C-alpha positions as CSV (number, residue, x, y, z in Angstrom):
1,M,109.4,105.0,67.1
2,S,109.1,108.5,69.3
3,D,110.5,111.4,68.3
4,K,113.5,111.1,70.0
5,G,115.0,108.9,67.5
6,P,115.9,105.0,67.2
7,A,119.1,105.0,69.7
8,V,117.1,106.7,72.8
9,D,114.2,104.5,71.9
10,L,116.4,101.6,72.1
11,A,118.6,102.5,75.1
12,D,114.7,103.3,76.8
13,G,113.7,99.6,76.2
14,L,117.2,98.5,77.2
15,A,116.9,100.3,80.9
16,C,113.8,98.8,81.2
17,R,114.1,95.7,80.2
18,L,117.4,95.1,82.4
19,T,115.8,96.8,85.3
20,D,112.3,94.4,84.9
21,L,115.1,91.4,85.3
22,G,117.2,92.9,88.2
23,F,119.7,94.7,87.0
24,A,118.4,98.3,88.0
25,T,119.5,100.5,84.9
26,K,119.1,103.9,83.8
27,R,119.1,105.9,80.7
28,S,121.8,108.5,80.3
29,H,123.2,110.7,77.6
30,L,126.2,111.4,80.7
31,P,126.7,109.0,83.0
32,I,127.8,110.7,86.1
33,I,129.2,108.9,88.5
34,R,130.0,110.8,91.9
35,T,133.5,109.6,93.1
36,D,132.6,109.2,97.0
37,D,129.3,107.0,96.4
38,V,131.5,103.2,96.6
39,E,128.4,101.4,98.2
40,A,126.6,100.9,94.7
41,V,126.9,99.1,90.7
42,K,125.4,101.4,88.8
43,I,124.0,100.4,85.5
44,F,123.6,103.0,82.4
45,A,121.9,102.3,78.7
46,I,123.3,105.0,76.9
47,P,122.3,105.8,73.5
48,G,124.7,105.1,70.5
49,G,124.4,106.0,66.9
50,A,122.0,105.0,64.2
51,Q,123.0,104.3,60.4
52,I,119.8,104.6,58.2
53,K,120.2,103.1,54.7
54,L,117.4,103.3,52.3
55,Q,115.8,100.0,51.2
56,D,113.4,100.7,49.0
57,R,110.5,103.9,48.3
58,N,108.6,102.8,51.7
59,R,111.3,101.2,53.8
60,T,114.5,102.1,55.6
61,A,117.1,99.9,57.4
62,H,117.8,100.5,60.7
63,E,121.5,99.7,62.6
64,V,121.5,101.2,65.8
65,I,124.0,101.1,68.8
66,A,123.5,101.3,72.4
67,T,126.1,101.1,75.3
68,V,125.3,99.6,78.7
69,M,127.8,100.8,80.9
70,V,128.4,98.8,84.6
71,V,130.5,100.8,86.9
72,K,131.6,101.1,90.4
73,N,134.0,103.2,92.8
74,L,136.1,100.9,94.3
75,R,137.3,101.1,97.9
76,N,140.4,99.8,97.5
77,P,141.5,98.8,93.7
78,E,144.0,95.7,95.3
79,D,140.8,93.8,96.4
80,Q,140.6,91.3,94.1
81,S,136.7,90.1,95.9
82,E,135.4,93.6,94.6
83,L,136.1,93.4,91.5
84,D,135.0,89.8,90.9
85,G,131.6,90.7,92.6
86,I,131.4,93.0,89.9
87,A,132.4,90.7,87.1
88,V,129.6,88.5,87.9
89,T,126.8,91.2,87.3
90,I,128.9,92.0,83.6
91,E,128.9,88.3,82.7
92,A,125.3,88.0,84.2
93,I,124.1,91.1,82.1
94,K,126.0,89.2,78.9
95,R,124.4,86.0,79.3
96,L,121.0,87.7,78.8
97,W,122.4,87.3,75.2
98,E,123.8,84.2,75.1
99,N,122.7,81.2,73.2
100,P,119.4,80.0,75.1
101,K,120.2,76.4,73.8
102,H,123.3,76.6,76.8
103,A,120.7,77.6,79.6
104,D,121.2,74.7,81.4
105,T,124.8,75.1,82.0
106,L,124.2,79.1,82.3
107,G,121.6,80.0,84.0
108,P,118.2,80.9,84.0
109,N,117.7,84.1,82.7
110,T,120.5,83.1,79.4
111,G,119.1,84.0,75.8
112,I,116.4,85.6,77.2
113,L,116.8,88.9,75.2
114,R,118.7,87.4,72.1
115,H,115.4,87.4,70.3
116,A,113.2,90.0,71.8
117,L,112.4,92.6,70.0
118,M,113.2,96.5,71.9
119,A,112.2,99.1,70.2
120,G,110.9,97.3,66.9
121,L,114.5,96.4,66.1
122,S,116.1,92.7,66.2
123,W,119.2,92.0,68.2
124,K,122.2,91.7,65.7
125,G,125.2,91.2,68.5
126,I,127.0,92.4,71.2
127,A,130.8,93.5,72.1
128,N,133.0,93.4,75.4
129,D,136.1,94.1,74.5
130,E,137.8,95.1,78.0
131,L,135.8,93.7,81.0
132,F,137.1,96.6,83.0
133,L,138.8,99.7,81.6
134,Q,142.4,99.8,82.4
135,S,142.9,103.5,82.6
136,R,139.8,103.8,84.3
137,L,141.1,101.6,87.1
138,Y,144.5,102.8,87.2
139,E,143.8,106.3,87.1
140,D,140.5,106.7,88.8
141,N,139.8,103.4,90.7
142,Q,136.6,103.1,88.8
143,A,135.7,99.6,87.5
144,V,133.8,100.5,84.0
145,S,132.9,97.9,81.8
146,L,130.9,99.2,78.2
147,I,128.9,96.0,76.4
148,T,128.0,97.7,73.5
149,L,124.8,95.9,71.5
150,T,124.0,96.6,68.3
151,Y,120.0,95.9,66.6
152,H,119.1,96.3,63.3
153,G,115.1,96.4,61.6
154,T,113.4,98.4,58.7
155,R,110.7,100.6,59.4
């Protein structure tokens, strides 16, 4: 672990792995998206919190969270094809943690990160409550999706 902490290490690891897999991702504490940039889908790995519990005198248990944020400013919020294209990217990212035994139906990268260690931590869970945050769609003409990943391990 670096001296930046497990949450930042996890976000750095996620950004590198996602970029290697073709999803250009940047680690950021405060993602800034210019409102005039309507061309690109932006992907950020955002460090979250870390719960640390003493397991015994020599080991601590870590539960660390990072969020993958997928953002695109919309040209026309009523254009469903634009939203559908972003949804494909979001689902492709989530598939990286799917059960790999379904790779025949879900695609070749299915589950590729499910068992991969990230910053010395093992994957525990994934959450994506809303495909797009509705308030951002209505108020800011932005398609924003948050994929929360939980990792755990001992050190």
